[in-house]
C-alpha positions as CSV (number, residue, x, y, z in Angstrom):
1,M,107.1,-81.3,175.5
2,R,106.6,-79.2,172.5
3,R,105.2,-75.8,173.2
4,E,103.1,-74.1,170.5
5,R,103.9,-70.5,170.2
6,I,100.8,-68.3,169.8
7,R,101.3,-65.2,167.6
8,P,100.3,-61.8,169.1
9,S,97.9,-61.2,166.3
10,A,95.9,-64.3,167.3
11,V,95.8,-63.1,170.9
12,S,94.6,-59.7,169.8
13,R,91.8,-61.2,167.7
14,T,90.8,-63.6,170.5
15,A,90.6,-60.7,173.1
16,A,88.7,-58.5,170.7
17,A,86.2,-61.2,170.0
18,A,85.7,-61.7,173.8
19,L,85.2,-58.0,174.3
20,T,82.7,-57.8,171.5
21,V,80.7,-60.7,173.0
22,A,80.8,-59.1,176.5
23,A,79.7,-55.8,175.1
24,L,76.8,-57.4,173.3
25,L,75.7,-59.3,176.5
26,L,75.8,-56.0,178.5
27,T,73.7,-54.3,175.8
28,L,71.1,-57.1,175.8
29,L,70.9,-57.4,179.6
30,A,71.0,-53.7,180.4
31,P,67.7,-52.4,181.9
32,R,65.8,-49.9,179.8
33,L,65.4,-46.9,182.1
34,V,63.8,-44.5,179.6
35,P,60.9,-46.0,177.6
36,C,60.5,-42.9,175.5
37,S,63.4,-43.8,173.2
38,A,64.0,-44.3,169.5
39,D,61.6,-47.3,169.2
40,E,58.6,-45.4,170.6
41,P,56.5,-44.5,167.6
42,S,54.1,-42.1,169.3
43,T,56.8,-39.4,169.9
44,Q,59.0,-39.8,166.9
45,P,59.3,-37.2,164.2
46,T,57.4,-37.6,161.0
47,T,58.9,-34.7,158.9
48,R,62.2,-33.8,160.5
49,P,64.6,-35.0,163.2
50,A,63.3,-35.0,166.8
51,T,64.4,-32.1,168.9
52,Q,65.2,-32.3,172.6
53,P,63.9,-29.6,174.9
54,A,66.0,-26.6,175.7
55,A,68.9,-26.8,178.0
56,V,68.4,-27.1,181.8
57,P,71.0,-26.7,184.6
58,A,74.3,-28.7,184.0
59,R,74.5,-32.2,185.3
60,L,75.9,-32.9,188.7
61,S,78.4,-35.7,189.5
62,P,76.7,-38.9,190.9
63,A,77.7,-38.0,194.4
64,E,76.5,-34.4,194.1
65,L,73.3,-35.5,192.5
66,A,72.5,-37.9,195.3
67,V,73.1,-35.3,198.0
68,S,71.1,-32.6,196.1
69,V,68.1,-34.8,195.4
70,Q,68.0,-35.8,199.1
71,T,68.1,-32.1,200.1
72,W,65.5,-31.0,197.5
73,F,63.1,-33.8,198.5
74,G,63.5,-32.8,202.1
75,D,62.8,-29.2,201.3
76,L,59.4,-30.1,200.0
77,T,58.3,-30.1,203.6
78,H,59.9,-26.7,204.5
79,A,57.8,-24.1,206.2
80,D,58.8,-21.5,203.7
81,A,56.7,-21.6,200.6
82,A,59.5,-20.1,198.5
83,V,61.9,-23.0,199.5
84,R,59.3,-25.6,198.7
85,S,58.7,-24.0,195.3
86,E,62.4,-23.9,194.5
87,A,62.7,-27.6,195.5
88,I,60.0,-28.5,193.1
89,T,61.7,-26.6,190.3
90,N,65.0,-28.2,191.0
91,L,63.5,-31.8,191.1
92,M,61.6,-31.1,187.9
93,A,65.0,-30.3,186.2
94,L,66.2,-33.9,186.6
95,K,66.8,-35.9,183.5
96,A,64.8,-39.1,182.9
97,D,67.9,-41.2,183.5
98,E,68.5,-39.4,186.8
99,L,65.0,-40.3,188.2
100,P,66.3,-43.6,189.7
101,V,68.2,-41.4,192.1
102,L,64.9,-39.8,193.2
103,Q,63.3,-43.2,193.3
104,K,65.9,-44.4,195.8
105,V,65.4,-41.2,197.9
106,V,61.7,-41.8,198.0
107,Q,62.1,-45.4,199.0
108,Q,64.4,-44.3,201.9
109,S,62.0,-41.6,202.9
110,M,58.9,-43.8,203.4
111,P,56.4,-43.0,204.7
112,L,56.3,-39.7,202.9
113,A,55.1,-36.5,204.4
114,P,51.8,-35.2,202.8
115,A,53.7,-32.3,201.2
116,Q,56.0,-34.8,199.5
117,A,53.4,-37.3,198.4
118,S,51.1,-34.6,196.9
119,V,53.7,-33.3,194.4
120,L,55.7,-36.4,193.6
121,K,53.8,-37.6,190.6
122,Q,53.8,-34.0,189.2
123,I,57.6,-33.9,189.6
124,V,58.2,-37.3,188.1
125,T,55.9,-36.7,185.1
126,Q,57.5,-33.4,184.3
127,A,61.1,-34.6,184.6
128,Y,60.3,-37.7,182.5
129,L,58.5,-36.0,179.7
130,A,61.0,-33.2,179.5
131,S,63.5,-35.8,178.4
132,C,61.3,-37.3,175.7
133,P,62.0,-36.2,172.1
134,Y,59.2,-34.9,169.9
135,D,58.8,-33.5,166.4
136,A,59.5,-29.8,166.6
137,D,60.5,-26.6,164.8
138,P,64.0,-26.0,166.1
139,Q,63.8,-22.3,165.3
140,A,60.6,-21.4,167.1
141,G,60.5,-20.9,170.9
142,F,57.8,-22.5,173.1
143,L,56.9,-21.9,176.7
144,G,54.4,-24.6,177.2
145,V,51.5,-22.5,178.5
146,H,49.9,-22.1,175.1
147,P,47.0,-22.1,174.4
148,E,45.4,-22.4,177.9
149,I,46.0,-18.9,179.1
150,A,43.9,-15.8,179.6
151,M,44.6,-12.1,179.5
152,I,43.5,-9.9,182.4
153,S,44.0,-6.4,183.5
154,F,46.7,-5.9,186.1
155,R,45.3,-2.5,187.2
156,D,41.7,-1.3,187.3
157,D,42.6,1.8,185.2
158,G,43.8,-0.5,182.4
159,G,47.4,0.9,182.8
160,A,48.9,-2.6,182.5
161,Q,48.0,-5.9,180.9
162,G,49.3,-9.3,181.6
163,V,49.1,-12.9,180.5
164,Y,47.5,-15.0,183.2
165,V,48.7,-18.6,183.4
166,T,45.7,-20.9,184.0
167,S,47.4,-24.2,183.2
168,R,50.7,-25.5,181.8
169,M,51.7,-28.3,179.4
170,V,53.5,-31.0,181.4
171,G,56.9,-31.8,180.1
172,F,57.7,-28.3,178.9
173,V,59.8,-25.6,180.5
174,G,56.7,-23.5,181.4
175,A,55.5,-26.3,183.7
176,R,58.8,-26.3,185.5
177,M,59.5,-22.6,185.9
178,L,56.0,-21.1,186.1
179,R,53.1,-21.7,188.4
180,D,49.3,-21.7,187.8
181,G,48.1,-18.3,188.8
182,D,51.3,-16.5,187.7
183,L,50.7,-13.2,185.8
184,I,53.3,-12.5,183.1
185,L,53.6,-8.7,183.0
186,S,56.4,-8.2,180.4
187,I,59.2,-9.8,178.5
188,L,62.6,-8.1,178.9
189,E,63.8,-9.1,175.5
190,R,60.6,-8.0,173.8
191,P,59.4,-5.0,175.9
192,E,57.1,-3.8,173.0
193,A,55.2,-7.1,172.8
194,P,51.5,-6.5,173.1
195,L,50.5,-8.7,176.0
196,A,47.0,-7.5,175.8
197,Q,46.6,-9.8,172.9
198,F,47.3,-13.5,173.0
199,S,48.7,-13.5,169.5
200,G,51.2,-10.9,170.4
201,F,52.5,-12.9,173.4
202,S,52.7,-16.1,171.4
203,T,54.4,-14.4,168.4
204,A,57.0,-12.8,170.7
205,V,57.8,-16.1,172.4
206,S,58.0,-18.0,169.2
207,G,60.2,-15.4,167.5
208,L,62.8,-15.4,170.3
209,G,63.8,-18.9,169.3
210,A,64.3,-22.3,170.9
211,G,67.1,-22.4,173.5
212,T,67.0,-18.6,174.1
213,V,67.0,-17.7,177.8
214,V,64.1,-15.2,178.1
215,H,63.4,-13.1,181.2
216,F,59.8,-12.8,182.1
217,Q,58.5,-10.3,184.7
218,V,55.9,-12.2,186.7
219,L,53.5,-11.3,189.5
220,R,53.5,-14.3,191.9
221,E,51.7,-14.3,195.2
222,G,51.7,-10.6,195.4
223,K,55.4,-10.1,194.5
224,I,56.9,-9.0,191.2
225,I,59.8,-11.2,190.2
226,W,62.0,-11.8,187.1
227,I,62.3,-15.4,185.9
228,A,64.9,-16.6,183.4
229,I,63.5,-19.4,181.2
230,P,65.2,-21.2,178.4
231,L,62.6,-21.8,175.7
232,D,61.8,-25.2,174.4
233,P,61.4,-25.9,170.6
234,R,57.8,-25.6,169.5
235,P,56.1,-28.9,168.7
236,I,55.0,-29.3,165.1
237,G,51.3,-30.0,164.3
238,I,49.6,-28.7,167.4
239,D,47.8,-25.7,165.8
240,D,44.3,-27.0,166.3
241,Q,42.6,-28.4,169.4
242,D,42.3,-32.0,168.2
243,S,46.0,-32.3,167.3
244,L,47.0,-30.6,170.5
245,A,44.9,-33.0,172.6
246,K,46.3,-36.0,170.9
247,F,49.9,-34.8,171.3
248,K,49.3,-34.3,175.1
249,K,47.4,-37.6,175.5
250,D,50.2,-39.6,173.8
251,R,52.9,-38.1,176.0
252,E,50.8,-38.4,179.2
253,T,50.2,-42.1,178.4
254,L,54.0,-42.6,178.2
255,A,54.5,-40.8,181.5
256,A,51.7,-42.8,183.2
257,T,53.3,-46.1,182.1
258,Y,56.6,-45.0,183.6
259,W,55.0,-43.8,186.8
260,N,53.0,-47.0,187.3
261,T,56.1,-49.2,186.9
262,T,58.6,-47.2,188.9
263,F,57.2,-44.9,191.6
264,A,53.6,-46.0,192.1
265,P,54.6,-49.4,193.6
266,L,56.7,-47.5,196.3
267,L,53.5,-45.7,197.5
268,E,51.3,-48.8,197.7
269,P,50.6,-49.9,201.3
270,E,52.2,-53.2,202.4
271,P,49.7,-56.1,202.2
272,K,48.0,-56.7,205.5
273,R,48.5,-60.0,207.2
274,T,45.3,-61.9,207.8
275,A,44.2,-63.0,211.3
276,D,44.9,-66.7,210.3
277,T,48.5,-65.7,209.2
278,R,49.1,-63.9,212.6
279,D,47.7,-66.9,214.6
280,H,49.8,-69.3,212.6
281,A,52.9,-67.2,213.2
282,A,52.3,-67.1,216.9
283,T,52.0,-70.9,217.2
284,P,55.3,-72.4,218.4
């Protein structure tokens, strides 16, 4: 019998073609975990490249991440309020593509404790939107509590002024690191910043630059603490109330879609069996 000799180059071309087809199939069949990607028009830049939010803690290995998420989620029920607050902060630092790990932990933890169920949507929304790109000024810093803040006097004698956080913009670092009710007393890197005026605080934060780790002195629940916060890049085109409202609404719509298709179904009660179904099941 005559054997046909196949040249190595032919084998290489055949193997390469097979690998190309396999890679293409994997790309087409792979699930899309993060909807806020390059083909989402509502969050894409119009004048300059999209900028990701400032750096957050380094990624853990898959095994470390699974253990940590399990621990943090359990800590949401801790008796110590400081432990619960730290757990929320850690869970909010998850990347969007790490949220399936939290999703699995939630599924395994059902039914959830009230302390877990009450903050889960807030955590998921923050983590998801923090991973979504947006059109931004890469040079300007942004905390994410602008403009919904108020200035109040820390002392009756007017000896100190602070910036009172009344609300935070979800998806930005301020929402993860600060809490409603925090009173920002000073900025270590800008001790001369006039916090008695909102414009002075806003200018100081913007001028420190995106990605800069800034240390804020904060009065929280009767204690003065220092909080290190890496600033996000400032979004472009949110200088008036209408544009700011649209920016927030577009991002919140994306987050709501993600929540409703991933985590919300886990919290829905199992359908109750009707009396007819129970009677039928009991019949031999």
